[in-house]
C-alpha positions in Angstrom: -12.3 -20.3 -16.0 -13.1 -16.9 -14.6 -12.4 -18.2 -11.0 -9.2 -19.7 -12.2 -8.1 -16.4 -13.7 -8.9 -14.5 -10.5 -6.9 -17.0 -8.4 -4.0 -16.6 -10.8 -4.4 -12.9 -10.5 -4.0 -13.1 -6.8 -0.9 -15.4 -7.0 0.7 -12.9 -9.4 -0.3 -10.0 -7.1 1.5 -11.6 -4.2 4.7 -11.1 -6.1 4.3 -7.4 -6.8 6.4 -4.7 -5.5 3.3 -2.9 -4.3 5.0 -0.7 -1.8 7.1 1.3 -4.3 6.7 5.0 -3.8 5.6 7.2 -6.6 8.0 10.2 -6.4 11.0 10.0 -8.7 13.6 12.2 -7.0 15.0 11.4 -3.6 15.8 14.2 -1.2 19.2 13.9 0.5 19.2 11.6 3.4 19.9 13.2 6.8 20.1 9.9 8.8 22.1 6.9 7.7 19.6 4.2 6.6 19.3 1.2 8.9 20.3 -1.4 6.3 22.4 -4.1 7.8 21.2 -6.7 5.2 22.2 -4.7 2.2 24.0 -7.5 0.4 21.0 -9.8 0.8 18.6 -6.9 -0.1 20.4 -6.2 -3.4 20.1 -9.9 -4.4 16.4 -9.8 -3.5 15.8 -6.7 -5.6 17.4 -8.4 -8.6 15.2 -11.4 -8.1 12.1 -9.2 -7.8 13.1 -7.4 -11.1 13.0 -10.8 -12.9 9.6 -11.6 -11.4 8.3 -8.2 -12.3 9.6 -8.5 -15.9 8.1 -12.0 -16.4 4.8 -11.7 -14.6 3.8 -8.5 -12.9 4.4 -5.9 -15.7 2.8 -8.0 -18.4 -0.2 -8.7 -16.3 -0.6 -5.0 -15.4 -0.3 -4.1 -19.1 -3.0 -6.6 -19.9 -5.2 -5.1 -17.1 -4.7 -1.7 -18.6 -5.5 -2.9 -22.1 -8.7 -4.7 -21.2 -10.1 -2.1 -18.8 -10.4 1.5 -19.8 -9.3 4.1 -17.3 -12.8 5.1 -16.1 -13.5 1.4 -15.3 -10.2 1.0 -13.5 -10.9 4.2 -11.6 -14.2 2.9 -10.4 -12.6 -0.5 -9.4 -9.9 1.4 -7.5 -12.6 3.5 -5.7 -14.5 0.3 -4.8 -11.6 -1.5 -3.2 -10.3 1.6 -1.5 -13.7 2.1 0.0 -13.9 -1.5 1.2 -10.7 -1.1 3.2 -11.5 2.4 4.7 -12.8 0.8 7.9 -9.2 -0.5 8.5 -8.1 3.2 8.4 -10.7 4.0 11.0 -9.5 1.0 13.1 -5.9 2.2 13.0 -6.8 5.8 13.7 -8.7 4.8 16.8 -5.7 2.8 17.9 -3.7 6.0 17.4 -6.2 7.9 19.5 -6.7 10.1 16.5 -10.4 10.6 16.8 -10.6 13.5 14.4 -9.2 11.4 11.5 -11.3 8.4 12.6 -14.4 10.6 12.3 -13.2 12.0 9.0 -12.7 8.5 7.5 -16.0 7.2 8.9 -17.9 10.0 7.2 -16.0 9.4 4.0 -16.9 5.7 4.1 -20.6 6.5 4.7 -20.7 9.0 1.8 -19.0 6.8 -0.7 -20.9 3.7 0.3 -24.3 5.5 -0.3 -24.0 8.4 -2.6 -21.0 6.8 -4.3 -22.9 3.6 -5.1 -21.1 1.1 -2.9 -17.9 3.0 -3.4 -17.7 2.9 -7.2 -17.5 6.7 -7.2 -15.8 9.1 -4.9 -18.1 12.1 -4.1 -16.6 12.4 -0.6 -13.4 13.9 -1.9 -15.3 16.7 -3.6 -17.1 17.3 -0.4 -13.9 17.8 1.5 -13.4 14.3 2.9 -10.2 13.2 1.1 -8.6 9.8 1.5 -6.4 9.4 4.6 -4.9 5.9 4.5 -3.5 4.4 7.7 -2.1 1.0 8.4 -0.9 -0.9 11.4 2.7 0.0 10.7 1.9 3.7 11.2 0.0 2.8 14.3 3.0 1.0 15.8 5.2 4.0 14.8 2.8 6.4 16.5 3.2 4.3 19.7 7.0 4.5 19.5 7.8 1.1 18.0 11.0 1.6 15.9 10.8 0.7 12.2 13.7 -1.8 12.4 16.1 -2.7 9.6 15.2 -2.1 6.0 14.4 -5.3 4.1 13.7 -6.1 0.5 11.3 -9.1 0.7 11.5 -11.6 -2.1 8.4 -11.3 -4.4 7.1 -8.5 -2.3 9.4 -5.4 -2.3 10.8 -2.9 0.1 9.7 -2.9 3.7 10.9 -2.8 7.3 10.5 -5.1 10.2 7.7 -2.9 11.5 6.2 -2.6 8.0 5.7 -6.4 7.8 2.7 -5.9 10.2 1.3 -3.2 8.0 1.6 -5.5 5.0 -0.4 -8.2 6.8 -3.1 -5.7 7.4 -3.1 -4.7 3.7 -3.6 -8.4 2.8 -6.8 -8.4 4.8 -5.7 -10.0 8.0 -6.5 -7.1 10.3 -9.6 -7.4 12.7 -11.4 -4.7 10.8 -11.3 -6.5 7.5 -12.1 -9.9 9.0 -15.3 -8.5 10.4 -17.0 -7.5 7.1 -15.1 -8.7 4.0 -16.4 -12.0 2.5 -14.2 -15.1 3.1 -14.5 -16.1 -0.5 -11.0 -16.6 -2.0 -12.1 -15.4 -5.4 -13.4 -12.1 -4.0 -10.2 -11.5 -2.0 -8.0 -12.6 -4.9 -9.7 -10.2 -7.3 -9.5 -7.3 -4.7 -5.7 -7.8 -4.1 -5.1 -8.4 -7.8 -6.8 -5.1 -8.8 -4.9 -3.1 -6.3 -1.6 -4.7 -7.4 -2.2 -4.1 -11.1 -3.2 -0.5 -10.5 -0.2 0.3 -8.3 2.1 -1.3 -10.9 0.7 0.9 -13.6 1.1 4.0 -11.4 4.7 3.0 -10.4 5.8 2.2 -13.9 8.3 5.1 -14.3 9.8 4.7 -10.9 10.2 0.9 -11.3 11.8 1.3 -14.7 14.5 3.6 -13.1 15.0 1.3 -10.1 15.4 -1.8 -12.2 17.6 -0.2 -14.9 19.9 2.3 -13.2 23.2 1.1 -11.9 22.4 1.9 -8.3 18.6 1.9 -8.4 18.8 0.1 -5.1 19.8 3.3 -3.3 17.1 5.3 -5.1 14.4 2.7 -4.0 15.6 2.6 -0.4 15.7 6.4 -0.1 12.3 6.9 -1.7 10.7 4.1 0.4 12.1 5.3 3.7 11.2 8.9 3.0 7.6 7.9 2.2 7.4 5.9 5.4 8.7 8.8 7.4 6.3 11.3 5.7 3.4 9.0 6.5 4.3 8.7 10.1 4.9 12.4 10.6 2.0 13.7 8.4 0.2 15.1 11.4 3.3 16.5 13.2 4.7 14.9 16.3 3.9 11.1 16.0 3.7 10.9 19.8 1.4 13.8 20.5 -1.7 11.7 20.7 -0.3 9.3 23.3 -1.6 9.5 26.9 0.8 10.6 29.7 1.9 7.6 31.7 
């Protein structure tokens, strides 16, 4: 029964809008969004709202009810620590050796002093979390983000962001090297992250799904978040070698 619940958790997780940003107010856009599929995207957003209302939000509410916040925090620390090597992998691809070293030390501290990642002493020691994914790596190498897309049962993304999503699902080389192949383990890991992000994004999602033009709000917030992640260290191309 426990395995069945975990597999169900994963199936529900696959439908979550896990990429929803956390900020509530969008800054004025300077560049016109690349959104040639707006009509389709609006329909996809409405479908996602139905799925969220029927499955994702109730499941996240149940998760929050069953597990007190300290337990959820430890679970979040554990899964975040498990995927930290993927951050290192992408930082190395970006030739960002400083951040790669930073994330490696963070992983070592939390895996030992943090009891397999259940706690996060590394942040208190100055090694804060610096997440990176393959989408950011491609962006640093000059790959354009492509059109904005609202994927059914997934949420806002871009053509470039699809590759980052695959990495988050555990398909990157870094995760394949050390994460167990057991479906139940991976299902519970993805499910925990989905539920926690849905809880954190509750206020934003309520606005997006209820406001008359929540679509514009979601698009603006998502694209701003993507741009901020890509340019967090300044010029995204400064680490590239001269050809």
